[in-house]
C-alpha positions in Angstrom: 0.0 0.0 0.0 2.7 2.4 1.0 6.5 2.2 0.3 9.5 4.3 1.2 12.4 3.9 -1.1 15.7 5.2 0.4 13.8 8.3 1.9 15.7 11.0 3.8 14.2 14.2 5.1 16.0 17.3 6.5 15.0 20.8 7.3 17.0 24.0 6.7 19.8 24.5 4.2 23.6 24.7 4.2 25.2 24.8 7.7 21.7 25.1 9.3 20.4 21.8 7.7 19.1 19.4 10.3 18.5 15.8 9.2 15.4 14.2 10.7 15.0 10.9 8.8 17.8 9.0 7.1 17.7 6.3 4.5 14.2 4.9 5.3 13.2 1.7 3.4 9.8 0.6 4.5 6.8 -1.3 3.1 3.3 -1.1 4.6 1.2 -4.2 3.6 -2.5 -4.1 2.7 -4.7 -4.6 5.8 -1.9 -4.6 8.4 -1.7 -2.6 11.5 1.8 -1.2 11.7 3.1 0.7 14.7 6.2 3.0 14.6 7.6 3.4 18.1 10.2 5.9 19.3 11.3 8.7 21.5 10.3 12.3 20.9 12.4 13.9 18.2 13.1 10.7 16.3 11.0 11.8 13.2 7.8 9.8 13.8 5.5 12.7 12.9 7.6 13.6 9.8 7.3 9.9 8.7 3.4 10.1 9.0 3.4 13.5 7.2 5.4 12.0 4.3 2.8 9.1 4.1 0.0 11.6 4.1 1.5 13.8 1.4 1.7 16.8 3.8 5.4 16.9 3.4 7.9 15.8 0.6 11.1 13.9 1.1 14.5 15.6 0.6 15.8 12.4 -1.0 14.2 9.2 -2.2 10.5 8.5 -3.0 7.3 7.7 -1.2 4.7 5.7 -3.2 1.1 4.7 -2.6 0.0 1.6 -4.6 3.1 2.0 -6.7 2.5 5.7 -7.6 4.5 8.6 -6.2 2.8 10.5 -3.3 2.6 14.2 -4.5 0.2 15.5 -1.9 -2.7 14.6 0.4 -5.6 12.5 -0.7 -8.9 11.1 0.7 -7.6 7.6 0.4 -5.1 8.4 3.2 -7.0 9.6 6.3 -5.1 11.2 9.1 -6.0 11.4 12.8 -3.8 14.0 14.5 -2.6 14.4 18.1 -4.7 17.6 18.4 -8.4 17.4 17.9 -8.7 20.1 15.2 -12.5 20.2 15.5 -14.7 23.2 14.4 -15.8 24.5 17.8 -19.0 26.0 16.5 -20.2 22.7 14.9 -21.8 19.8 16.8 -20.4 16.3 16.8 -22.6 15.5 13.8 -21.6 18.7 12.1 -17.9 18.0 12.4 -18.3 14.5 10.9 -20.7 15.8 8.2 -18.1 18.4 7.1 -15.7 15.6 6.2 -18.5 13.6 4.4 -19.6 16.7 2.4 -16.0 17.4 1.3 -15.3 13.8 0.2 -18.7 12.8 -1.1 -20.3 16.1 -2.4 -22.7 14.3 -4.8 -24.0 11.7 -2.3 -27.8 12.0 -1.6 -28.5 13.7 1.7 -30.1 10.7 3.3 -27.0 8.6 2.5 -24.8 11.3 4.0 -26.8 11.4 7.2 -26.7 7.6 7.4 -22.9 7.6 7.0 -22.5 10.3 9.6 -24.8 8.4 12.1 -23.0 5.1 11.5 -19.5 6.4 12.4 -20.7 8.5 15.3 -22.3 5.4 16.8 -19.2 3.3 16.0 -17.1 5.4 18.3 -19.7 5.4 21.0 -21.0 9.0 20.7 -24.6 8.3 19.6 -25.8 10.1 22.8 -23.7 13.2 22.1 -24.5 13.9 18.5 -25.9 17.4 19.2 -23.1 18.5 21.6 -20.3 20.9 20.6 -16.6 20.3 21.3 -16.6 22.6 24.4 -19.2 20.3 26.0 -17.0 17.1 25.4 -14.1 15.6 27.4 -10.7 15.2 25.8 -11.4 11.5 25.1 -14.8 12.3 23.5 -13.2 14.9 21.2 -10.7 12.5 20.0 -13.5 10.0 19.3 -15.1 12.7 17.0 -11.7 12.9 15.3 -11.6 9.2 14.8 -15.3 9.2 13.5 -14.5 12.0 11.1 -11.5 10.2 9.6 -13.4 6.9 9.2 -16.3 8.6 7.6 -14.1 9.6 4.7 -13.7 5.9 3.9 -9.9 6.0 3.6 -8.0 3.0 2.4 -5.2 3.8 4.8 -5.7 5.3 8.3 -2.7 7.3 9.6 -2.7 7.9 13.4 -0.3 10.5 14.7 -0.1 9.9 18.4 -3.9 10.3 18.7 -4.1 9.2 22.4 -1.1 11.0 23.9 -3.0 13.9 25.3 -5.5 11.7 27.2 -5.3 10.3 30.8 -4.2 6.6 31.1 -7.7 5.1 31.6 -9.3 7.0 28.6 -6.2 6.2 26.5 -6.5 2.5 27.2 -10.2 2.4 26.5 -9.9 4.3 23.3 -7.0 2.1 22.1 -9.2 -0.9 22.6 -12.0 0.8 20.6 -9.5 1.6 17.8 -8.6 -2.1 17.7 -12.3 -3.1 17.4 -12.9 -0.6 14.6 -9.8 -1.9 12.8 -11.1 -5.5 13.2 -14.5 -4.4 11.7 -13.2 -2.2 8.9 -9.9 -4.0 8.1 -8.3 -0.9 6.8 -4.5 -0.5 6.6 -3.4 1.4 9.7 -0.2 3.1 10.6 0.1 4.4 14.2 2.9 6.3 15.7 3.2 6.2 19.4 5.7 6.3 22.3 3.7 3.8 24.4 5.0 0.2 24.4 1.8 -1.3 25.8 -0.4 0.6 23.3 1.9 -0.6 20.4 1.6 -4.3 21.5 -2.1 -4.0 22.0 -2.7 -2.8 18.5 0.1 -3.9 16.2 0.8 -6.8 13.8 4.3 -5.4 13.5 6.2 -2.8 15.5 9.2 -0.9 14.1 11.4 1.1 16.4 12.7 4.5 15.2 16.3 5.3 16.4 17.3 8.7 17.7 19.4 9.3 14.6 16.3 9.1 12.3 17.0 5.6 11.0 14.7 2.6 11.3 15.6 0.3 14.1 14.6 -3.3 15.1 11.4 -4.8 13.9 9.2 -6.9 16.2 6.4 -9.2 15.1 3.4 -9.3 17.5 2.1 -12.9 17.6 -0.7 -12.3 20.2 -4.1 -13.5 19.3 -6.8 -10.9 18.7 -8.9 -9.4 20.2 -6.4 -8.4 22.8 -7.4 -7.5 26.4 -5.2 -5.3 28.5 -5.9 -7.1 31.7 -5.4 -10.6 30.2 -2.2 -9.6 28.5 -0.7 -8.9 32.0 -0.6 -12.7 32.6 0.4 -13.7 29.1 4.0 -14.9 28.9 4.3 -14.0 25.2 3.3 -10.4 26.0 5.7 -10.2 28.9 8.6 -11.4 26.8 7.8 -9.0 23.9 7.3 -6.1 26.3 10.7 -6.7 27.9 12.4 -7.1 24.5 10.9 -3.9 23.1 11.5 -1.9 26.3 15.2 -3.1 26.5 15.8 -2.2 22.9 14.4 1.3 23.2 16.2 2.0 26.5 19.5 0.8 25.0 19.3 3.0 21.9 17.6 6.0 23.6 18.7 6.3 27.2 22.4 7.0 27.7 23.9 7.1 31.2 23.0 10.5 32.5 24.4 10.5 35.9 27.7 12.3 35.9 29.7 12.8 39.1 32.6 15.3 39.0 31.1 17.6 41.8 31.3 16.7 45.4 28.5 17.9 47.7 29.9 20.3 50.4 29.3 19.5 54.1 26.7 22.2 54.7 23.5 22.0 56.6 20.2 23.7 55.4 18.1 26.0 57.6 15.6 23.2 58.4 18.3 20.9 59.7 18.6 18.1 57.1 21.6 18.2 54.8 21.8 16.5 51.4 25.3 15.3 51.6 25.8 11.5 51.4 26.7 10.0 53.7 28.4 12.3 56.3 26.2 15.4 56.5 22.8 13.5 56.2 23.9 11.1 58.9 24.8 13.9 61.2 21.8 16.2 60.5 19.2 13.5 60.7 20.2 12.6 64.3 17.1 13.0 66.5 14.6 12.7 63.7 11.6 10.4 64.2 12.1 7.2 62.2 8.6 5.6 62.6 5.6 7.6 61.6 7.9 10.4 60.3 4.9 11.6 58.3 1.4 11.0 59.8 -1.9 11.6 58.0 -4.6 11.3 60.7 -8.4 11.4 59.8 -7.6 13.8 57.0 -10.6 15.5 55.3 -10.9 18.1 52.6 -14.3 19.8 52.2 -15.1 22.5 49.7 -18.2 24.8 50.0 -20.5 24.7 47.0 -23.9 26.3 46.2 -25.5 22.9 46.9 -23.7 22.6 50.3 -20.4 21.2 51.5 -18.6 18.7 49.1 -16.3 16.2 50.8 -13.5 15.5 48.3 -11.2 13.4 50.6 -12.6 11.6 53.7 -10.8 9.8 56.5 -7.4 9.6 54.9 -5.2 7.8 57.4 -1.6 6.9 56.5 1.6 6.5 58.5 4.9 6.8 56.6 8.4 6.0 58.0 11.4 8.1 57.4 13.1 7.3 54.1 10.0 5.6 52.7 8.9 6.2 49.1 5.1 6.1 48.6 3.2 6.1 45.3 -0.3 7.4 45.5 -2.5 6.1 42.6 -6.2 6.3 41.6 -8.5 7.5 38.8 -8.8 11.1 37.8 -10.8 13.1 40.4 -10.0 10.8 43.4 -8.2 13.5 45.4 -4.6 12.4 45.0 -3.3 15.9 44.3 -5.5 17.3 47.0 -3.8 15.1 49.6 -0.4 16.1 48.2 -1.1 19.9 48.3 -2.3 19.6 51.9 0.9 17.8 52.8 2.8 20.7 51.0 0.9 23.3 53.1 -0.5 24.8 49.9 -4.1 23.7 50.6 -5.9 24.1 54.0 -6.8 21.0 56.0 -10.6 20.9 56.6 -10.5 18.3 59.3 -7.8 16.0 60.8 -4.1 16.6 60.8 -0.8 16.1 59.0 2.4 15.8 61.2 5.9 15.8 59.8 8.7 14.9 62.2 6.3 15.3 65.1 5.1 18.8 64.1 1.9 19.9 62.5 2.1 21.0 58.8 1.0 24.6 58.6 1.7 26.6 55.4 4.4 26.1 52.8 8.0 25.5 53.9 11.2 24.5 52.0 11.4 21.5 54.3 8.6 20.1 52.0 9.8 20.4 48.4 7.3 19.9 45.6 7.9 18.9 42.0 4.8 19.7 39.9 3.5 18.3 36.6 4.6 21.6 35.0 8.1 22.6 36.2 7.2 26.3 36.8 10.6 27.7 36.1 11.5 31.4 35.5 11.9 31.3 31.7 14.4 34.1 31.6 16.8 32.5 34.1 19.3 29.7 33.5 19.0 26.2 35.0 21.6 27.2 37.5 19.8 30.4 38.5 16.5 28.7 38.8 18.0 26.1 41.3 20.0 28.8 43.1 16.9 30.8 44.2 15.9 28.1 46.7 19.4 27.1 47.6 20.4 30.6 48.6 17.5 30.8 51.1 17.9 27.3 52.5 21.7 27.4 53.1 22.1 30.7 54.9 25.3 29.6 56.7 27.1 28.4 53.5 29.5 30.4 51.4 28.5 31.4 47.9 31.0 28.9 46.5 29.4 26.1 48.6 25.9 27.0 47.5 27.0 26.9 43.8 28.5 23.5 44.5 25.2 22.3 45.8 23.4 23.6 42.7 25.9 22.1 40.3 26.0 18.8 42.1 22.3 18.2 41.6 22.2 19.6 38.0 25.0 17.1 37.2 23.0 14.3 38.8 20.0 14.9 36.5 22.2 15.0 33.4 22.4 18.8 32.8 26.1 19.3 33.0 26.2 20.9 29.5 23.0 22.9 30.0 23.5 24.6 33.4 23.7 28.1 31.8 20.9 27.6 29.3 17.8 29.8 29.8 14.7 27.8 30.7 12.7 29.1 27.7 15.2 27.3 25.3 14.8 23.9 27.0 12.5 21.0 26.1 9.8 19.9 28.6 12.0 17.0 29.6 15.0 19.2 30.4 12.8 21.7 32.3 11.5 18.8 34.5 15.1 17.7 35.2 15.7 21.3 36.5 12.6 20.9 38.6 13.8 17.6 40.1 17.3 19.1 40.7 15.8 22.1 42.4 13.7 20.0 44.8 16.6 17.7 45.8 18.9 20.7 46.2 16.7 22.0 49.0 17.6 18.9 51.0 14.0 18.6 52.1 12.6 16.5 54.9 9.8 15.5 52.5 9.8 15.3 48.7 6.3 15.6 47.1 5.9 14.8 43.4 2.6 15.6 41.7 2.6 13.6 38.5 6.1 15.0 37.7 6.3 13.2 34.3 2.7 13.4 33.3 3.3 15.9 30.5 6.1 14.0 29.0 6.1 11.2 26.4 6.4 7.7 28.0 10.0 7.1 26.8 11.2 10.5 28.2 9.3 9.5 31.4 11.3 6.3 31.6 14.5 8.3 31.4 13.5 10.7 34.2 12.2 7.9 36.4 15.7 6.4 36.2 17.2 9.8 37.0 14.8 10.2 40.0 15.6 6.8 41.3 19.4 7.4 41.0 19.3 10.7 42.9 16.8 9.4 45.5 19.0 6.4 46.2 21.7 8.8 47.4 19.5 10.9 49.6 16.8 8.4 50.8 14.5 11.4 51.3 11.0 10.6 52.4 8.8 10.9 49.3 5.3 10.7 48.0 4.6 10.6 44.2 1.1 11.1 42.8 0.8 9.1 39.5 -1.7 7.5 37.2 0.9 5.2 35.7 0.9 1.7 37.2 4.5 0.8 36.2 5.8 4.1 37.5 4.0 3.5 40.8 5.6 0.1 41.3 9.1 1.2 40.0 9.4 4.0 42.5 7.5 2.8 45.6 8.1 0.9 48.8 4.3 0.9 49.1 1.6 1.7 46.5 -1.4 3.5 48.2 -4.6 3.2 46.1 -7.4 5.7 46.4 -11.1 5.0 45.8 -13.1 7.3 43.5 -14.2 10.7 44.6 -16.1 12.5 46.1 -15.5 11.1 49.6 -12.3 9.4 48.3 -10.2 7.5 50.8 -7.6 4.8 50.9 -8.9 1.6 49.3 -5.9 -0.7 49.4 -2.2 -0.6 50.2 0.3 -2.9 48.5 3.8 -3.4 49.9 6.4 -3.6 47.1 9.2 -5.9 48.2 11.3 -5.6 45.1 15.1 -5.2 45.5 16.7 -1.7 45.3 18.4 -0.1 43.5 15.7 -0.5 40.8 15.7 -0.1 37.1 12.9 -0.7 34.6 14.9 -3.4 32.9 15.5 -5.3 36.2 11.9 -4.9 37.2 10.6 -6.5 33.9 12.8 -9.5 34.6 11.7 -10.0 38.3 9.2 -12.8 38.8 7.1 -10.8 41.3 6.8 -7.7 39.2 3.7 -8.7 37.2 2.1 -10.0 40.5 2.2 -6.4 41.9 1.1 -5.0 38.6 -2.0 -7.3 38.5 -2.9 -6.2 42.1 -2.9 -2.5 41.1 -4.7 -3.1 37.8 -7.4 -5.2 39.5 -8.0 -2.4 42.0 -8.2 0.3 39.2 -10.5 -1.9 37.1 -12.8 -2.3 40.1 -13.1 1.5 40.2 -13.2 2.1 36.5 -15.8 4.5 35.0 -16.4 6.2 38.4 -17.7 3.1 40.1 -18.1 3.1 43.9 -18.3 -0.4 45.2 -21.2 -0.9 47.7 -19.1 -1.8 50.8 -16.5 0.7 51.8 -13.1 -1.0 51.6 -10.7 -1.0 54.5 -7.0 -0.4 53.8 -5.3 -3.8 53.7 -1.5 -4.2 53.1 -0.7 -6.9 50.6 2.7 -8.4 50.5 4.4 -10.4 47.7 3.6 -14.1 47.6 
C-alpha cells in the first residue's frame, strides 16, 4: 500500500540543515496494523506527514499503490494528536463536514446515514448534538476518529492520537480503535511512544532510532482481540514487552548521571543536609524514624452552592522516614488534593498532618514539591532557577558552597552541559530535570511529586524515572509521588497506596512492594514478582473504572508479595 524507497528528510539549508529521517526503506502491507515506536524527536510525525503527502522527502521516494505521493488524498485519512475540531459545529456537524467534502454528490439521506454510522461506531450516539466545548478530551478524540473513518480512507494514519489523554481514557480508546480496525480491516499506521499501546494494536512494531533511521522490527504474535488485563498474565506479552523496552532504552537512554562535583558539608536551615553519607547522617540525628509523616483522619471539604462537598474523607496513613510512597487512583480521586495539603498549599478541613512530630502549617522549603509543570522562571538559566531556593535554604554556607550544591544536583540529573541555558530554550524533559534538581537541592525532609512526568512522552518518562531513582538512592529522602501510571508507581515505591473514586475518596488498598533496590525498569521487567504487583494494582483500578463506587466501603489492607 505504502512504500518508502531510500527516503531522507531534513529541514533548513547549508550549515543550518538538520537531518530528521535517514535512508528509510519501508513497506506497509495491505490490511496490516503497523506501529512506529520511538522517542520524541526521532522523526515519527515527519514519517506520517510523508505518508499523508503533507510533506515531501528531501531524497528518495514515497509511493502509494506504486504511484508517487505528491500531496494529500482522501484515500489516506489522518488522525492528529490535536483534535482540530470546528468549535461552532456539533459532533454530527464536524463529521458531516468531512463527508460533504469527500462525497459532495452523495444523496442527503445517505450522507446522514454515513455520519450516524460512524458516530455510533465510536460510542458517541448520545452526544450527536453536543459541541466540542461540551465534550471531554477523550470524547473529542472519538469525534476525530469518526470524522477520519467517515471519509472511507483505504489507509488510516494515526499521529499519536491518544497521547493527550489520561491513562484510563487512553487505554479504553486504544481498545476501541482495535475493534474498529477489526471491523473495517483498513490498513493502519500508528505512531506512538507507548509500548503497551503498540503491543495491544500492532501486527508489526518498528522502532525509530534517535538518529532518524529505522531500528529493530518486532512481530506481534498475540491473538486478537487483545485484552489489556489478560495480557498482563500472558508470557508472550511479557517477553515481547521486555524485549521492546530493553531495545528502546539501549538506543535511547544513555547514562545521564555524571559525578565530577562533590557535595559540600553544609546544613540547610531546616536541619537536614543532602550530603551523602556524612552530612545527612549527622543532620538526621534525632529525627523520628517511625511515623515520620502522619496523616490522621484527614478530610478536605469545599463549599458549593449545593452545600459542602467532601473530596477526601478519613485519609489515614503513617509513613516511616526514608520511605517512598506512590499514590494512585483514577482522575478526580483526590490524589493531588492530599499532596497539596501535605505541602501546606491547601488548607486542611479536618484531621491533621504531622511531619517529624510537628503539624504541617503553610508552605515551607522542608517540604519540596515537583509539579507536573516545572514552573521555572523562563528568563533564568537552569543554575539560576535552582540557586533561588538554595540561597534561602543554606544561609550559613558560602556562595561557592551554594554553587557546588546547585551544580552537584544539576549534574546528577544530566544537565552538565546545559546549566547556563535559559529555561525558555529547554525541552519539557529538560525543564523537568531542573525541577527535580531544584527539589533535591533544598535537601527537604519531605519530597512531594505531583505527576512529575505526566506531561512527557512515555519514553522520556522512563529516562527521568531512572534519574529520579538514582538521585533518590543517594539521599533516601521521604517521598510521595502522585501518579496514574501503574508501572511508575511500582518502580518508585516501597508501598503503593490506592485511592477510591471521589467524592469522599479515601484509601482503598495498600500494596507493599518488596522488590530489591536499586531498581531499574529493565531489572523490574525480569523480576518474577513484578507482574504480580502490577496485577494487584490493575485489578483495583479496574474495580473503580468509569467512576464506580463499590457498595461496601473497603478497608486499607497491606498486601505483600507471595
